[in-house]
Each structure stands twice: as C-alpha cells, then as structure tokens.
PDB file with SEQRES, HELIX, SHEET and CRYST1 records, atoms N, CA, C and O in Angstrom:
SEQRES   1 A   76  MET LYS ALA SER SER THR LYS ALA ILE LEU GLY LYS ARG          
SEQRES   2 A   76  LEU ARG SER LEU ARG GLU GLN ARG GLY TRP SER GLN GLU          
SEQRES   3 A   76  TYR CYS ALA GLU GLN CYS GLY LEU HIS ARG THR TYR ILE          
SEQRES   4 A   76  GLY ALA VAL GLU ARG GLY GLU ARG ASN LEU THR LEU ASP          
SEQRES   5 A   76  THR VAL ASP ARG ILE ALA SER ALA PHE GLY LEU THR GLY          
SEQRES   6 A   76  ARG GLU LEU LEU GLY VAL LYS GLY ALA ALA LEU                  
HELIX    1 AA1 THR A    6  GLN A   20  1                                  15    
HELIX    2 AA2 GLN A   25  CYS A   32  1                                   8    
HELIX    3 AA3 ARG A   36  GLU A   43  1                                   8    
HELIX    4 AA4 LEU A   51  ALA A   60  1                                  10    
HELIX    5 AA5 GLY A   65  LEU A   68  1                                   4    
CRYST1    1.000    1.000    1.000  90.00  90.00  90.00 P 1           1          
ATOM      1  N   MET A   1     154.290 113.599  -8.545  1.00  0.00           N  
ATOM      2  CA  MET A   1     154.503 113.582  -7.143  1.00  0.00           C  
ATOM      3  C   MET A   1     154.386 112.107  -6.703  1.00  0.00           C  
ATOM      4  O   MET A   1     153.459 111.409  -7.115  1.00  0.00           O  
ATOM      5  N   LYS A   2     155.309 111.647  -5.882  1.00  0.00           N  
ATOM      6  CA  LYS A   2     155.278 110.240  -5.407  1.00  0.00           C  
ATOM      7  C   LYS A   2     154.104 110.081  -4.475  1.00  0.00           C  
ATOM      8  O   LYS A   2     153.805 110.967  -3.675  1.00  0.00           O  
ATOM      9  N   ALA A   3     153.425 108.922  -4.584  1.00  0.00           N  
ATOM     10  CA  ALA A   3     152.231 108.638  -3.811  1.00  0.00           C  
ATOM     11  C   ALA A   3     152.547 108.617  -2.341  1.00  0.00           C  
ATOM     12  O   ALA A   3     151.640 108.806  -1.530  1.00  0.00           O  
ATOM     13  N   SER A   4     153.806 108.392  -1.946  1.00  0.00           N  
ATOM     14  CA  SER A   4     154.077 108.280  -0.499  1.00  0.00           C  
ATOM     15  C   SER A   4     154.649 109.555   0.048  1.00  0.00           C  
ATOM     16  O   SER A   4     155.150 109.563   1.172  1.00  0.00           O  
ATOM     17  N   SER A   5     154.594 110.696  -0.741  1.00  0.00           N  
ATOM     18  CA  SER A   5     155.071 111.935  -0.211  1.00  0.00           C  
ATOM     19  C   SER A   5     154.210 112.434   0.970  1.00  0.00           C  
ATOM     20  O   SER A   5     153.020 112.155   1.119  1.00  0.00           O  
ATOM     21  N   THR A   6     154.950 113.202   1.789  1.00  0.00           N  
ATOM     22  CA  THR A   6     154.188 113.745   3.007  1.00  0.00           C  
ATOM     23  C   THR A   6     152.996 114.540   2.592  1.00  0.00           C  
ATOM     24  O   THR A   6     151.959 114.455   3.249  1.00  0.00           O  
ATOM     25  N   LYS A   7     153.082 115.329   1.514  1.00  0.00           N  
ATOM     26  CA  LYS A   7     151.941 116.138   1.077  1.00  0.00           C  
ATOM     27  C   LYS A   7     150.783 115.213   0.695  1.00  0.00           C  
ATOM     28  O   LYS A   7     149.639 115.480   1.064  1.00  0.00           O  
ATOM     29  N   ALA A   8     151.054 114.158  -0.022  1.00  0.00           N  
ATOM     30  CA  ALA A   8     150.029 113.243  -0.475  1.00  0.00           C  
ATOM     31  C   ALA A   8     149.422 112.527   0.700  1.00  0.00           C  
ATOM     32  O   ALA A   8     148.207 112.331   0.729  1.00  0.00           O  
ATOM     33  N   ILE A   9     150.229 112.121   1.686  1.00  0.00           N  
ATOM     34  CA  ILE A   9     149.710 111.418   2.853  1.00  0.00           C  
ATOM     35  C   ILE A   9     148.790 112.366   3.651  1.00  0.00           C  
ATOM     36  O   ILE A   9     147.684 111.986   4.034  1.00  0.00           O  
ATOM     37  N   LEU A  10     149.252 113.576   3.892  1.00  0.00           N  
ATOM     38  CA  LEU A  10     148.408 114.560   4.608  1.00  0.00           C  
ATOM     39  C   LEU A  10     147.136 114.851   3.840  1.00  0.00           C  
ATOM     40  O   LEU A  10     146.073 114.959   4.451  1.00  0.00           O  
ATOM     41  N   GLY A  11     147.202 114.983   2.532  1.00  0.00           N  
ATOM     42  CA  GLY A  11     146.053 115.205   1.764  1.00  0.00           C  
ATOM     43  C   GLY A  11     145.020 114.110   1.825  1.00  0.00           C  
ATOM     44  O   GLY A  11     143.821 114.380   1.886  1.00  0.00           O  
ATOM     45  N   LYS A  12     145.476 112.888   1.808  1.00  0.00           N  
ATOM     46  CA  LYS A  12     144.567 111.696   1.981  1.00  0.00           C  
ATOM     47  C   LYS A  12     143.952 111.707   3.332  1.00  0.00           C  
ATOM     48  O   LYS A  12     142.770 111.393   3.466  1.00  0.00           O  
ATOM     49  N   ARG A  13     144.708 112.059   4.359  1.00  0.00           N  
ATOM     50  CA  ARG A  13     144.246 112.080   5.740  1.00  0.00           C  
ATOM     51  C   ARG A  13     143.125 113.174   5.890  1.00  0.00           C  
ATOM     52  O   ARG A  13     142.075 112.947   6.491  1.00  0.00           O  
ATOM     53  N   LEU A  14     143.416 114.333   5.321  1.00  0.00           N  
ATOM     54  CA  LEU A  14     142.455 115.409   5.407  1.00  0.00           C  
ATOM     55  C   LEU A  14     141.142 115.110   4.693  1.00  0.00           C  
ATOM     56  O   LEU A  14     140.066 115.387   5.223  1.00  0.00           O  
ATOM     57  N   ARG A  15     141.231 114.550   3.502  1.00  0.00           N  
ATOM     58  CA  ARG A  15     140.051 114.135   2.775  1.00  0.00           C  
ATOM     59  C   ARG A  15     139.249 113.082   3.521  1.00  0.00           C  
ATOM     60  O   ARG A  15     138.021 113.157   3.579  1.00  0.00           O  
ATOM     61  N   SER A  16     139.933 112.109   4.088  1.00  0.00           N  
ATOM     62  CA  SER A  16     139.248 111.065   4.885  1.00  0.00           C  
ATOM     63  C   SER A  16     138.464 111.608   6.084  1.00  0.00           C  
ATOM     64  O   SER A  16     137.307 111.255   6.312  1.00  0.00           O  
ATOM     65  N   LEU A  17     139.173 112.525   6.877  1.00  0.00           N  
ATOM     66  CA  LEU A  17     138.556 113.128   8.022  1.00  0.00           C  
ATOM     67  C   LEU A  17     137.338 113.949   7.572  1.00  0.00           C  
ATOM     68  O   LEU A  17     136.278 113.892   8.195  1.00  0.00           O  
ATOM     69  N   ARG A  18     137.499 114.679   6.533  1.00  0.00           N  
ATOM     70  CA  ARG A  18     136.450 115.580   6.072  1.00  0.00           C  
ATOM     71  C   ARG A  18     135.241 114.713   5.617  1.00  0.00           C  
ATOM     72  O   ARG A  18     134.109 115.015   5.995  1.00  0.00           O  
ATOM     73  N   GLU A  19     135.455 113.675   4.837  1.00  0.00           N  
ATOM     74  CA  GLU A  19     134.412 112.817   4.393  1.00  0.00           C  
ATOM     75  C   GLU A  19     133.686 112.019   5.528  1.00  0.00           C  
ATOM     76  O   GLU A  19     132.480 111.775   5.488  1.00  0.00           O  
ATOM     77  N   GLN A  20     134.494 111.645   6.514  1.00  0.00           N  
ATOM     78  CA  GLN A  20     133.902 110.944   7.670  1.00  0.00           C  
ATOM     79  C   GLN A  20     132.918 111.843   8.360  1.00  0.00           C  
ATOM     80  O   GLN A  20     131.916 111.352   8.879  1.00  0.00           O  
ATOM     81  N   ARG A  21     133.150 113.133   8.394  1.00  0.00           N  
ATOM     82  CA  ARG A  21     132.288 114.042   9.072  1.00  0.00           C  
ATOM     83  C   ARG A  21     131.179 114.555   8.110  1.00  0.00           C  
ATOM     84  O   ARG A  21     130.280 115.283   8.532  1.00  0.00           O  
ATOM     85  N   GLY A  22     131.253 114.185   6.879  1.00  0.00           N  
ATOM     86  CA  GLY A  22     130.254 114.600   5.937  1.00  0.00           C  
ATOM     87  C   GLY A  22     130.343 116.119   5.546  1.00  0.00           C  
ATOM     88  O   GLY A  22     129.363 116.754   5.157  1.00  0.00           O  
ATOM     89  N   TRP A  23     131.562 116.631   5.679  1.00  0.00           N  
ATOM     90  CA  TRP A  23     131.849 118.001   5.375  1.00  0.00           C  
ATOM     91  C   TRP A  23     132.151 118.184   3.900  1.00  0.00           C  
ATOM     92  O   TRP A  23     132.858 117.355   3.327  1.00  0.00           O  
ATOM     93  N   SER A  24     131.659 119.211   3.268  1.00  0.00           N  
ATOM     94  CA  SER A  24     132.058 119.585   1.957  1.00  0.00           C  
ATOM     95  C   SER A  24     133.413 120.312   2.085  1.00  0.00           C  
ATOM     96  O   SER A  24     133.815 120.713   3.176  1.00  0.00           O  
ATOM     97  N   GLN A  25     134.091 120.466   0.959  1.00  0.00           N  
ATOM     98  CA  GLN A  25     135.365 121.252   1.023  1.00  0.00           C  
ATOM     99  C   GLN A  25     135.140 122.687   1.465  1.00  0.00           C  
ATOM    100  O   GLN A  25     135.949 123.273   2.184  1.00  0.00           O  
ATOM    101  N   GLU A  26     134.050 123.220   1.029  1.00  0.00           N  
ATOM    102  CA  GLU A  26     133.697 124.605   1.350  1.00  0.00           C  
ATOM    103  C   GLU A  26     133.443 124.742   2.871  1.00  0.00           C  
ATOM    104  O   GLU A  26     133.938 125.685   3.489  1.00  0.00           O  
ATOM    105  N   TYR A  27     132.694 123.832   3.464  1.00  0.00           N  
ATOM    106  CA  TYR A  27     132.415 123.869   4.884  1.00  0.00           C  
ATOM    107  C   TYR A  27     133.730 123.669   5.718  1.00  0.00           C  
ATOM    108  O   TYR A  27     133.976 124.359   6.708  1.00  0.00           O  
ATOM    109  N   CYS A  28     134.544 122.696   5.261  1.00  0.00           N  
ATOM    110  CA  CYS A  28     135.819 122.465   5.866  1.00  0.00           C  
ATOM    111  C   CYS A  28     136.685 123.740   5.856  1.00  0.00           C  
ATOM    112  O   CYS A  28     137.262 124.100   6.882  1.00  0.00           O  
ATOM    113  N   ALA A  29     136.773 124.402   4.735  1.00  0.00           N  
ATOM    114  CA  ALA A  29     137.494 125.611   4.579  1.00  0.00           C  
ATOM    115  C   ALA A  29     137.016 126.675   5.526  1.00  0.00           C  
ATOM    116  O   ALA A  29     137.814 127.370   6.154  1.00  0.00           O  
ATOM    117  N   GLU A  30     135.691 126.803   5.629  1.00  0.00           N  
ATOM    118  CA  GLU A  30     135.169 127.777   6.571  1.00  0.00           C  
ATOM    119  C   GLU A  30     135.541 127.531   7.985  1.00  0.00           C  
ATOM    120  O   GLU A  30     135.841 128.463   8.731  1.00  0.00           O  
ATOM    121  N   GLN A  31     135.527 126.243   8.382  1.00  0.00           N  
ATOM    122  CA  GLN A  31     135.887 125.839   9.728  1.00  0.00           C  
ATOM    123  C   GLN A  31     137.395 126.089  10.071  1.00  0.00           C  
ATOM    124  O   GLN A  31     137.791 126.338  11.210  1.00  0.00           O  
ATOM    125  N   CYS A  32     138.174 125.998   8.986  1.00  0.00           N  
ATOM    126  CA  CYS A  32     139.677 126.206   9.120  1.00  0.00           C  
ATOM    127  C   CYS A  32     140.080 127.659   8.912  1.00  0.00           C  
ATOM    128  O   CYS A  32     141.211 128.066   9.177  1.00  0.00           O  
ATOM    129  N   GLY A  33     139.106 128.421   8.426  1.00  0.00           N  
ATOM    130  CA  GLY A  33     139.500 129.843   8.074  1.00  0.00           C  
ATOM    131  C   GLY A  33     140.420 129.916   6.809  1.00  0.00           C  
ATOM    132  O   GLY A  33     141.287 130.781   6.684  1.00  0.00           O  
ATOM    133  N   LEU A  34     140.181 128.992   5.926  1.00  0.00           N  
ATOM    134  CA  LEU A  34     140.925 128.941   4.712  1.00  0.00           C  
ATOM    135  C   LEU A  34     139.957 128.995   3.490  1.00  0.00           C  
ATOM    136  O   LEU A  34     138.741 128.917   3.665  1.00  0.00           O  
ATOM    137  N   HIS A  35     140.485 129.122   2.300  1.00  0.00           N  
ATOM    138  CA  HIS A  35     139.703 129.207   1.059  1.00  0.00           C  
ATOM    139  C   HIS A  35     139.432 127.725   0.565  1.00  0.00           C  
ATOM    140  O   HIS A  35     140.258 126.828   0.729  1.00  0.00           O  
ATOM    141  N   ARG A  36     138.242 127.548  -0.036  1.00  0.00           N  
ATOM    142  CA  ARG A  36     137.822 126.252  -0.562  1.00  0.00           C  
ATOM    143  C   ARG A  36     138.833 125.678  -1.453  1.00  0.00           C  
ATOM    144  O   ARG A  36     139.138 124.493  -1.316  1.00  0.00           O  
ATOM    145  N   THR A  37     139.408 126.442  -2.398  1.00  0.00           N  
ATOM    146  CA  THR A  37     140.342 125.927  -3.325  1.00  0.00           C  
ATOM    147  C   THR A  37     141.639 125.491  -2.712  1.00  0.00           C  
ATOM    148  O   THR A  37     142.327 124.609  -3.227  1.00  0.00           O  
ATOM    149  N   TYR A  38     141.971 126.124  -1.590  1.00  0.00           N  
ATOM    150  CA  TYR A  38     143.156 125.745  -0.863  1.00  0.00           C  
ATOM    151  C   TYR A  38     143.018 124.351  -0.306  1.00  0.00           C  
ATOM    152  O   TYR A  38     143.934 123.536  -0.420  1.00  0.00           O  
ATOM    153  N   ILE A  39     141.804 124.051   0.336  1.00  0.00           N  
ATOM    154  CA  ILE A  39     141.557 122.768   0.891  1.00  0.00           C  
ATOM    155  C   ILE A  39     141.650 121.693  -0.205  1.00  0.00           C  
ATOM    156  O   ILE A  39     142.247 120.638   0.013  1.00  0.00           O  
ATOM    157  N   GLY A  40     141.069 121.954  -1.370  1.00  0.00           N  
ATOM    158  CA  GLY A  40     141.176 121.044  -2.495  1.00  0.00           C  
ATOM    159  C   GLY A  40     142.619 120.768  -2.912  1.00  0.00           C  
ATOM    160  O   GLY A  40     142.991 119.628  -3.188  1.00  0.00           O  
ATOM    161  N   ALA A  41     143.404 121.803  -2.953  1.00  0.00           N  
ATOM    162  CA  ALA A  41     144.828 121.646  -3.315  1.00  0.00           C  
ATOM    163  C   ALA A  41     145.580 120.886  -2.293  1.00  0.00           C  
ATOM    164  O   ALA A  41     146.457 120.095  -2.644  1.00  0.00           O  
ATOM    165  N   VAL A  42     145.281 121.085  -1.014  1.00  0.00           N  
ATOM    166  CA  VAL A  42     145.894 120.282   0.081  1.00  0.00           C  
ATOM    167  C   VAL A  42     145.556 118.819  -0.111  1.00  0.00           C  
ATOM    168  O   VAL A  42     146.433 117.959  -0.021  1.00  0.00           O  
ATOM    169  N   GLU A  43     144.290 118.527  -0.375  1.00  0.00           N  
ATOM    170  CA  GLU A  43     143.835 117.160  -0.516  1.00  0.00           C  
ATOM    171  C   GLU A  43     144.495 116.510  -1.704  1.00  0.00           C  
ATOM    172  O   GLU A  43     144.695 115.296  -1.665  1.00  0.00           O  
ATOM    173  N   ARG A  44     144.848 117.216  -2.754  1.00  0.00           N  
ATOM    174  CA  ARG A  44     145.467 116.685  -3.892  1.00  0.00           C  
ATOM    175  C   ARG A  44     147.021 116.615  -3.759  1.00  0.00           C  
ATOM    176  O   ARG A  44     147.720 116.134  -4.651  1.00  0.00           O  
ATOM    177  N   GLY A  45     147.508 117.111  -2.626  1.00  0.00           N  
ATOM    178  CA  GLY A  45     148.939 117.084  -2.387  1.00  0.00           C  
ATOM    179  C   GLY A  45     149.692 118.086  -3.125  1.00  0.00           C  
ATOM    180  O   GLY A  45     150.875 117.893  -3.404  1.00  0.00           O  
ATOM    181  N   GLU A  46     149.042 119.198  -3.475  1.00  0.00           N  
ATOM    182  CA  GLU A  46     149.665 120.257  -4.278  1.00  0.00           C  
ATOM    183  C   GLU A  46     150.212 121.484  -3.478  1.00  0.00           C  
ATOM    184  O   GLU A  46     150.839 122.384  -4.036  1.00  0.00           O  
ATOM    185  N   ARG A  47     149.951 121.468  -2.189  1.00  0.00           N  
ATOM    186  CA  ARG A  47     150.319 122.657  -1.391  1.00  0.00           C  
ATOM    187  C   ARG A  47     151.346 122.221  -0.331  1.00  0.00           C  
ATOM    188  O   ARG A  47     151.291 121.124   0.225  1.00  0.00           O  
ATOM    189  N   ASN A  48     152.288 123.150  -0.086  1.00  0.00           N  
ATOM    190  CA  ASN A  48     153.206 123.031   1.008  1.00  0.00           C  
ATOM    191  C   ASN A  48     152.608 123.833   2.188  1.00  0.00           C  
ATOM    192  O   ASN A  48     152.531 125.061   2.139  1.00  0.00           O  
ATOM    193  N   LEU A  49     152.200 123.131   3.218  1.00  0.00           N  
ATOM    194  CA  LEU A  49     151.581 123.771   4.358  1.00  0.00           C  
ATOM    195  C   LEU A  49     152.613 124.174   5.388  1.00  0.00           C  
ATOM    196  O   LEU A  49     153.618 123.501   5.616  1.00  0.00           O  
ATOM    197  N   THR A  50     152.307 125.324   6.007  1.00  0.00           N  
ATOM    198  CA  THR A  50     153.166 125.702   7.160  1.00  0.00           C  
ATOM    199  C   THR A  50     152.661 124.938   8.350  1.00  0.00           C  
ATOM    200  O   THR A  50     151.556 124.398   8.316  1.00  0.00           O  
ATOM    201  N   LEU A  51     153.462 124.877   9.424  1.00  0.00           N  
ATOM    202  CA  LEU A  51     152.980 124.164  10.619  1.00  0.00           C  
ATOM    203  C   LEU A  51     151.785 124.928  11.210  1.00  0.00           C  
ATOM    204  O   LEU A  51     150.891 124.301  11.780  1.00  0.00           O  
ATOM    205  N   ASP A  52     151.745 126.258  11.091  1.00  0.00           N  
ATOM    206  CA  ASP A  52     150.597 126.995  11.580  1.00  0.00           C  
ATOM    207  C   ASP A  52     149.283 126.571  10.847  1.00  0.00           C  
ATOM    208  O   ASP A  52     148.230 126.450  11.474  1.00  0.00           O  
ATOM    209  N   THR A  53     149.368 126.358   9.553  1.00  0.00           N  
ATOM    210  CA  THR A  53     148.231 125.863   8.761  1.00  0.00           C  
ATOM    211  C   THR A  53     147.808 124.475   9.154  1.00  0.00           C  
ATOM    212  O   THR A  53     146.618 124.166   9.230  1.00  0.00           O  
ATOM    213  N   VAL A  54     148.801 123.635   9.406  1.00  0.00           N  
ATOM    214  CA  VAL A  54     148.494 122.261   9.935  1.00  0.00           C  
ATOM    215  C   VAL A  54     147.711 122.342  11.224  1.00  0.00           C  
ATOM    216  O   VAL A  54     146.711 121.648  11.405  1.00  0.00           O  
ATOM    217  N   ASP A  55     148.189 123.227  12.148  1.00  0.00           N  
ATOM    218  CA  ASP A  55     147.498 123.416  13.414  1.00  0.00           C  
ATOM    219  C   ASP A  55     146.101 123.945  13.233  1.00  0.00           C  
ATOM    220  O   ASP A  55     145.186 123.526  13.943  1.00  0.00           O  
ATOM    221  N   ARG A  56     145.905 124.880  12.276  1.00  0.00           N  
ATOM    222  CA  ARG A  56     144.592 125.439  11.993  1.00  0.00           C  
ATOM    223  C   ARG A  56     143.579 124.349  11.546  1.00  0.00           C  
ATOM    224  O   ARG A  56     142.437 124.273  12.001  1.00  0.00           O  
ATOM    225  N   ILE A  57     144.104 123.512  10.613  1.00  0.00           N  
ATOM    226  CA  ILE A  57     143.209 122.453  10.101  1.00  0.00           C  
ATOM    227  C   ILE A  57     142.899 121.420  11.169  1.00  0.00           C  
ATOM    228  O   ILE A  57     141.761 120.973  11.317  1.00  0.00           O  
ATOM    229  N   ALA A  58     143.958 121.044  11.924  1.00  0.00           N  
ATOM    230  CA  ALA A  58     143.717 120.097  12.996  1.00  0.00           C  
ATOM    231  C   ALA A  58     142.785 120.577  14.068  1.00  0.00           C  
ATOM    232  O   ALA A  58     141.980 119.798  14.579  1.00  0.00           O  
ATOM    233  N   SER A  59     142.866 121.817  14.418  1.00  0.00           N  
ATOM    234  CA  SER A  59     141.940 122.439  15.386  1.00  0.00           C  
ATOM    235  C   SER A  59     140.520 122.385  14.930  1.00  0.00           C  
ATOM    236  O   SER A  59     139.609 122.139  15.720  1.00  0.00           O  
ATOM    237  N   ALA A  60     140.320 122.618  13.637  1.00  0.00           N  
ATOM    238  CA  ALA A  60     138.936 122.543  13.067  1.00  0.00           C  
ATOM    239  C   ALA A  60     138.301 121.149  13.257  1.00  0.00           C  
ATOM    240  O   ALA A  60     137.083 121.003  13.354  1.00  0.00           O  
ATOM    241  N   PHE A  61     139.174 120.142  13.304  1.00  0.00           N  
ATOM    242  CA  PHE A  61     138.715 118.759  13.502  1.00  0.00           C  
ATOM    243  C   PHE A  61     138.791 118.293  14.957  1.00  0.00           C  
ATOM    244  O   PHE A  61     138.481 117.144  15.272  1.00  0.00           O  
ATOM    245  N   GLY A  62     139.223 119.243  15.867  1.00  0.00           N  
ATOM    246  CA  GLY A  62     139.311 118.851  17.301  1.00  0.00           C  
ATOM    247  C   GLY A  62     140.570 118.001  17.557  1.00  0.00           C  
ATOM    248  O   GLY A  62     140.606 117.220  18.507  1.00  0.00           O  
ATOM    249  N   LEU A  63     141.591 118.155  16.716  1.00  0.00           N  
ATOM    250  CA  LEU A  63     142.796 117.368  16.841  1.00  0.00           C  
ATOM    251  C   LEU A  63     143.976 118.274  17.091  1.00  0.00           C  
ATOM    252  O   LEU A  63     143.902 119.485  16.886  1.00  0.00           O  
ATOM    253  N   THR A  64     145.046 117.690  17.526  1.00  0.00           N  
ATOM    254  CA  THR A  64     146.340 118.433  17.547  1.00  0.00           C  
ATOM    255  C   THR A  64     147.007 118.238  16.195  1.00  0.00           C  
ATOM    256  O   THR A  64     146.629 117.375  15.403  1.00  0.00           O  
ATOM    257  N   GLY A  65     147.994 119.055  15.968  1.00  0.00           N  
ATOM    258  CA  GLY A  65     148.760 118.898  14.739  1.00  0.00           C  
ATOM    259  C   GLY A  65     149.373 117.500  14.596  1.00  0.00           C  
ATOM    260  O   GLY A  65     149.340 116.902  13.521  1.00  0.00           O  
ATOM    261  N   ARG A  66     149.927 116.997  15.692  1.00  0.00           N  
ATOM    262  CA  ARG A  66     150.524 115.725  15.774  1.00  0.00           C  
ATOM    263  C   ARG A  66     149.512 114.627  15.394  1.00  0.00           C  
ATOM    264  O   ARG A  66     149.867 113.696  14.671  1.00  0.00           O  
ATOM    265  N   GLU A  67     148.268 114.722  15.867  1.00  0.00           N  
ATOM    266  CA  GLU A  67     147.220 113.792  15.560  1.00  0.00           C  
ATOM    267  C   GLU A  67     146.832 113.832  14.109  1.00  0.00           C  
ATOM    268  O   GLU A  67     146.616 112.794  13.483  1.00  0.00           O  
ATOM    269  N   LEU A  68     146.743 115.026  13.575  1.00  0.00           N  
ATOM    270  CA  LEU A  68     146.428 115.149  12.123  1.00  0.00           C  
ATOM    271  C   LEU A  68     147.402 114.498  11.280  1.00  0.00           C  
ATOM    272  O   LEU A  68     147.060 113.825  10.308  1.00  0.00           O  
ATOM    273  N   LEU A  69     148.705 114.691  11.648  1.00  0.00           N  
ATOM    274  CA  LEU A  69     149.795 114.115  10.875  1.00  0.00           C  
ATOM    275  C   LEU A  69     149.999 112.606  11.172  1.00  0.00           C  
ATOM    276  O   LEU A  69     150.803 111.944  10.515  1.00  0.00           O  
ATOM    277  N   GLY A  70     149.283 112.096  12.137  1.00  0.00           N  
ATOM    278  CA  GLY A  70     149.454 110.701  12.454  1.00  0.00           C  
ATOM    279  C   GLY A  70     150.716 110.336  13.215  1.00  0.00           C  
ATOM    280  O   GLY A  70     151.206 109.208  13.156  1.00  0.00           O  
ATOM    281  N   VAL A  71     151.225 111.335  13.934  1.00  0.00           N  
ATOM    282  CA  VAL A  71     152.481 111.119  14.694  1.00  0.00           C  
ATOM    283  C   VAL A  71     152.190 110.398  15.960  1.00  0.00           C  
ATOM    284  O   VAL A  71     151.371 110.872  16.748  1.00  0.00           O  
ATOM    285  N   LYS A  72     152.817 109.264  16.210  1.00  0.00           N  
ATOM    286  CA  LYS A  72     152.595 108.512  17.406  1.00  0.00           C  
ATOM    287  C   LYS A  72     153.884 108.442  18.272  1.00  0.00           C  
ATOM    288  O   LYS A  72     154.998 108.676  17.804  1.00  0.00           O  
ATOM    289  N   GLY A  73     153.666 108.120  19.505  1.00  0.00           N  
ATOM    290  CA  GLY A  73     154.779 107.987  20.411  1.00  0.00           C  
ATOM    291  C   GLY A  73     155.051 109.243  21.248  1.00  0.00           C  
ATOM    292  O   GLY A  73     154.307 110.223  21.202  1.00  0.00           O  
ATOM    293  N   ALA A  74     156.133 109.174  22.002  1.00  0.00           N  
ATOM    294  CA  ALA A  74     156.406 110.256  22.888  1.00  0.00           C  
ATOM    295  C   ALA A  74     156.824 111.516  22.151  1.00  0.00           C  
ATOM    296  O   ALA A  74     157.375 111.451  21.052  1.00  0.00           O  
ATOM    297  N   ALA A  75     156.564 112.640  22.750  1.00  0.00           N  
ATOM    298  CA  ALA A  75     156.973 113.942  22.129  1.00  0.00           C  
ATOM    299  C   ALA A  75     158.473 113.994  22.183  1.00  0.00           C  
ATOM    300  O   ALA A  75     159.097 113.401  23.063  1.00  0.00           O  
ATOM    301  N   LEU A  76     159.051 114.704  21.243  1.00  0.00           N  
ATOM    302  CA  LEU A  76     160.519 114.820  21.088  1.00  0.00           C  
ATOM    303  C   LEU A  76     161.028 115.835  22.081  1.00  0.00           C  
ATOM    304  O   LEU A  76     162.229 116.098  22.135  1.00  0.00           O  
TER     305      LEU A  76                                                      
END                                                                             
C-alpha cells in the first residue's frame, strides 16, 4: 500500500488522535462501538471504511467526519 493512500492517512490520523488522548485500541473501539482488532486494522490502513464508520469514529472523538478526515474549506 502506498504511504500516501487515503486509508494510510486516515489510519495515521486515528492513531495520533487516540494516542493524544491516552486511549488504548480497546478503549477506542469501545467508544466507537467497534471491535479492537478493527481499530488496529484501520490504523494500519488495512480496512476500507464506510462513511457511517468514519462518522462513528469521529463522533467518539467529538469531531465531525470532515474534521476526522482533515477536510478544510467550505462544504460542497
């Protein structure tokens, strides 16, 4: 997988947010309503997430899906 792929970028962002909060993968998964191994796979860029899952993860961090993805600027 290319280092600049969307999955890799999202995985790095998720790991960074999780570590900033001092959350384990297990605790993060609980907050998101997902399985621990799924969170690990997302962080490694191995999973294709649905937009609903992006929103679930973002919500657990108090963010919008756009904020989690790092989307800036006006809404389309």
